[in-house]
N, C-alpha and C positions, 0 to 999 in steps of 0.2 A: 504493500500500500504506500502511496506517496502523496505528498502535498505539492500541488503544482501551481506556479504563477507564471507570469510572462517570461521570467528570466531563469528560473531554476526548477529543478525537481529534487526535492529533499525527502529522503525516506522518513517515515514515521516510525518511532521506536515502539517498545513494548511488545506485546504478544502478536501484533500484526506484522512484524518485521520478518522478511523472508529468511529462513534459517539455513543459510548456505555460506560456505567459505568461497570468496570470490576476490581475485586480484585482477584489477584492470590496469594498474600501473605498478611500477616498483614503489617501494616505500622509502621515503615519503613521496607521494604523488605531488604534482605541481601545486595544487591548491593547498594541500597540507603544508608543503614547504614554504609557501607564501605566508601562511598563518604562523608557522613556527618561527619564521624570520621576524615577524612582528612581535612575537613573544620575546625573542632575544633582545629586542630593542626596548620593550616596555616593562618586562617582568624581571624582578631581581634574579640574578644568576643562581642564587642559592636555591631557588625553586626549580629543581631539575625535573626531567621527565624521562621515562624509560622507553616509551613507544613512539616511533617516528610518524605519528599521525595526529590529525585534528578531528575529533569526533563530532558527528552530526546526529547520530541516532544509535540506539542500543536496545536490545530486548532479547528474551530467551537466552540463547547461547552465543549471540554475535554482537559485535561492535562495528559500526559503519563509519568510514571517514569521509572527509570532504571531497574526495576524489571518486567515491563510490566503491571503494574497497570494503569488503565485508570480512572481518577477522573473527575467528573462533575465540571466545572469551574463556580463558581458564584462570582468570584472576579476580573477577567480580569487584573490581575497584578496591582490591585488598580486602576481600571478604565482606563488602558492604552490601552489594546488590544480591543478596542471597535469594530473595523472593523473585528475582528477575528484574531487570531494568525496566522502568516505566510500567510496572505491574498495574493492571487495569484497576484493581481495587484501590491501590495506593494513589494512582493518578486522580481517580474520581474523588477520593477523600480530600486530597490536597486542593483540588479545584473548588470543592464545596467550601472548605474552610477559608480559602483566600477570598471568596465572595462574601463571607460573613465578617471576619476581621483578621488582620494579620498580626496584631500585637497589642497587648495591654500592659505587659509585664506581670507575671504571676504574683510577684511580691506586692504589686499595687492592687490589681483587680483580678482575683483568681477566676479560673474557668474550669469546667468539668473535665475536659479532655486530659489535662495534666493529671487529675485525680484518677481518671480511667487508666492511664498508663501506669501510674504508681500502683494501683490495685492489681493490675496484670503482673507487674514485676514481683510484687509481694506474693502472688499466687504461684508464679512459675519458677522462681529461683529455688534452689535446693534448701531443704530445712523445714521441718514441721514445727514451727514456732512463730510467734507474733513478729511481724516485720513491718518496716516502714521504708519509704524510698524518697530520694530527692533527685531532681532532674537537672542536667547541665547540657553543655554543647558538644563536648568532644571526649574521647577516651582519656586523654591526658588530664582534662579538667575533672573527670570523674575520679581518677586516681588521686589527684591532689586533694580532693575533698574527702575521699576515704581516709587518707592519712590524717587530715585535720580532725575528722570525727574520732578516729582511733586515739589520737593524742589527747583530745579533750576527754574522752571516756576513761582512759587509763591514768591520766596525769603524768604520763611518761613521754619521752621525746624520741628515743632511738627507733629506727626502722631497719629491718633486714630485707634485702632483695637478694636475688640469686644470679650466679654466672649465667650468661646467655639470655638473661631477661631483657625484655623491651617494655617500657611503660609510657613513653611519650617524649615530647621535645620541649616542654616547658622547663624552667630551672629545676624544680624539685624532681620532675619525672626524668630529666636527663641524669640527675644524680642516681636515680633508681635503675636507669638503663645501663646495660653492661658494655655495649659496643661503642667504641670511640668514634670511628669514621663510619658514616658521615654525621652521626647524631650529636656528638659531644665535643669533638676536637675544636679547640680555640674558643669555646663558649663559656668557660668557667670564670670565676669560681662557682661551685655548685652548692646547693643547700646542704647544711651540715647534718650530722647525726643520722647519716645513711650508711649502712654497712652491707658488704657483699660477702656471701659465702657460696661454696660450691653446691650445686643441686644434684640432680640425677640425670646422667647422660649415658644410658646403658651401652650404646655403641662404642663410646670412647673411654668410659671409666671402668666398665666391666663389673661394677658393684651391684649387689642386690639392693632393693629399695630400702630395707631396714638399715643396711650398712651405710648407704649414702646419706640417709637421714641422721644416723648417729654421728657421722662425720660433720654434718652441718650443725647439729645441735651442740656438739662439743665446742666448735668454734664460737658459737653464739654465747654459750655459758662462760667460756674462758676469756673471750675478747670483749664482750659487751656486757653480759650479765642480764639475766632474765628480769631482774627488778628494774632495769632501765629501759626495757623494751616495750614500746607501744604496740607494734604490729610487725607481722611477717606478711610480705606480699609476694605472690607468685602466679604466673599463668599456669593453669593446670596442664596444658600442653603449650610449651613455649613457642611463640610464633616467629617473630623476626630472627630469633636465635637459631632457627633451623627446624621448626616443627618437632621439637624434642619431646618425646613421650616418656615420662618418668617410669622407672621400674616399679612393679607392683609393691605396695607397702610403703613407698616413700612418702607420699602425701598423707597417708593415714597416720604415720608416725609423727610427722611435723604437726599436723592438726592436734593430735593427742598431747604433744608437748605444750603447744600453745594453750590448750584448755587447762592443763595442770598449772600453768604459770601466769594465767590472767593476761595472756597476750592475744590481741585481736588478729585472727587469721583472715587475710583478704585474698580472695580469688579474683585475679584480673581476667575476666571473661570477655574483654573487649573484642578479641578476634575469635574466640572459641564459642561465644554465646549464640543463641538463637538458631538451633538445629544444625549448625555448621559441622559438628563432629558426629552426627547421627544420634545425638541426644539434645534436648533443648539447651542444656548447659553441660560443658565438659566435666564439671565436678561430679555429675551423676555417674559418669563412667568409672570413677574411682571410689564411689560410695562415700564422698565427704560432704559435710555441710559447713560451708564457710560462714564466718560471722558476718562478713560484708562481701558483696559481689559488685564489681564494676562492669558496666555494659556500655556499648556504643555500636559502631559499625553496622551490623545487620539489623539493628533494632527498628529502623525507620525507612527502609527501602531506598536509602541514598540521601535522605535529609539529615542535617546535623542534629543529633540528639544523643544524650548519654545519661546514665543513671548510676546511683549508688543505692543498693538495696541491702538491708540486713536486719539483724536483731533489733527490735524496737527500742530496747533499753540502751543500746549503743547508738543507734541513729538519733535518739532524742538527747544525747549528751550535749550537743551544740546548743548554745543559747539562741534565743529568738533573734533573727537577723544575722546569725553567724554563717548561714548557708544561703546560697542563691546566686543571682547574677541577672543582668538585664534581659538576656535572651534565653536563659535556662528554661527548658520546657516550653519553647516557643509553640504557639497553638497549631501552626502549620505542620511542624515536625511531629507534634503529638498526634495529629490526625493521621499522618503517615504511619506512625508507630502502631496505632490502633488497627489500621488496615493490615499492616505487615504481620502483627501478632495473630490476627484472625487467619491470615494465610498460613502461617506456620502451624497453627493448631488444626485447621480445617481443610487444608489442601494436601495433606500427606507429605509435607516437606521434611519432617524428621525421617520418615521411611525413605523418601527419595534421597536424602543425604547418605543413608546406609547403602542404597543401591549404587549410587555414584562411587562411594568408597570401595565397594566390591569390584566395580569395573576398573577403577584406577589402580587398586592394589594388585589385582590379577595381572593386568597388562604390564605394569612396571616390574613386578616380580618375574614375569616371563623375560623381560628385557635383561633383568639382573642375572638370570641364569646363564645367559649367553654373553654377558659383558661384565667382567669383574671391576670395571671402573665405577659401577654403581655399588657403593659400599653397603648401603642400607636403604630399604623402602619402609617408611613408617607413617603413622598417623591414624586418625579415626574419621569415619564418615567422609564428607567432601572436603577434608583437610588432610591431604596426603603429600608427602615429600619424598624426593630421591636425593641422597647424599652422594656426591661424586668424589672419588678418591684416586690416588695413584695405586694401582692394584698391587704393586710390589711392596709398598711401604705402609699403605693405609693413610698416608698424609692427605689432607684436603687438597682438592684440585679445583681452585677457583677459575683458572684459565679455561679448562674444559667446560665448566658450568657456564661461563660467559659465552663461549663459542656455541654451545647447544642452544642457549636462550636466544642469541642473536639470529641463528639460523631459523629457529621456530618463528620468530617475529617476521623475518623476511618472507617466510612461506605463508604468513597469514594466520598465525596462532599466537595469542597473547599469553605469555608465561612470565612468572615472577621469580626472581632469585632471592635468596635469603641466607641466613646462617652467619654466625660469628666469623667464620672463615670464608664466607662468600662462596661456598661450594655446594649449595642446596638449591634445587628447583622445587618450588612449592606449587601445588595444584589446588586452586580454590574456585572451581567453576560455579556459576550460579546454579541453584537447585532447579531452575527452569530449563536447563540445557537438555536436549534430547540425546538419546543413546548414540544415534548415528553420528551426530556432530561431535560428541565426546570421543567416540572411537576414531573419527577422522583426525581430531586434534592429537590423539595419542600416536596415530600413524606418523604424523609429522614429527613428533618428538623422537620417535624411534629412528626415523630416517636422519634427523639432525644428529643424533648421537652416533649412528653408524658412520656418518660422513665426517665427524669431528676428528 
């Protein structure tokens, strides 16, 4: 389907978009190149981009650029458009809300949709206990506020994060984030009272979950002291660090230690939340109940929204006026979130994530059997990664990873790299992608690896 005027034909996004991979030019095409040249002149160079295209439409499993190229989307805008880009229900809810009002500031004049989203988060996040929520704009902002709440509740200041963790780009969240380039280098000094300990990386550390937890807990007790610790924060499956799945028993042991010592356990589910891992939240996969959960990305179908949800007595620790923000819980984003949550619950998207995970894992493990440069295939649901290594030494191979990703993009498949060592390709397709398109995308990945 297209919108046509006298000068152009522009594809319409969402479920109406033709689900095909189609290259009519090399990337970037002339129109995209023109737009990207304007970007170079107008946009700060620190705002980089990885795809050589300028997008005009997206939906299902494809992204279409200004030259009419249609690329298979295996990235979902970094796990944001899980329900599918321009999902019909989300688009309709947004249009209706825009026609009513765009902003009042919830701290000035509250509205029901904010409360609807909070009630949904309280219901859906793990834990059979009384909960409350607060809404913000981004994952980093949610993490900052979770730390604020934990410090206020405990009266303590120290916070522990883990190796390979990623939590954002603001000053406090840069301190929490492990990787220097490109996230932290040159931007210090960072917020104080943030400490880092090793987590669980089974492929590289070879430890059982309980042993990895004991190592971390020993460092916390000896170098920080439980009495000084407000919170421990971790992604249940580490995202930017390489889609690292902790060994069984690791998270359980850390949570148990936090309970014993009055430390707030924060699960950063910004990337893993909302059906992405084949469960509504990744914490469910490990049988843990966090004290606080941070959410963003997939919550609102592409509109900026984030939340902190957790035990009511902890969430209520902050004094009146201590939490909030001008745009936090914007009514348009809340409308999108309500429609997105409805889709997650009623359109079989949790099950679809499991199906996608089965397809991804099966195909990548088949590649791995024939190519020792794939050191490990790991993940859950529609959040799967392949780690590339030197087969002789097991050392990370960032150059191979970059070459495979570049070849995939040139062939019309959007893939994302990650990992502390830059040697992981992560697969985050929208849950609206079809099996045929997913299989074709994986064919391209296989061909790119074989040619690299």
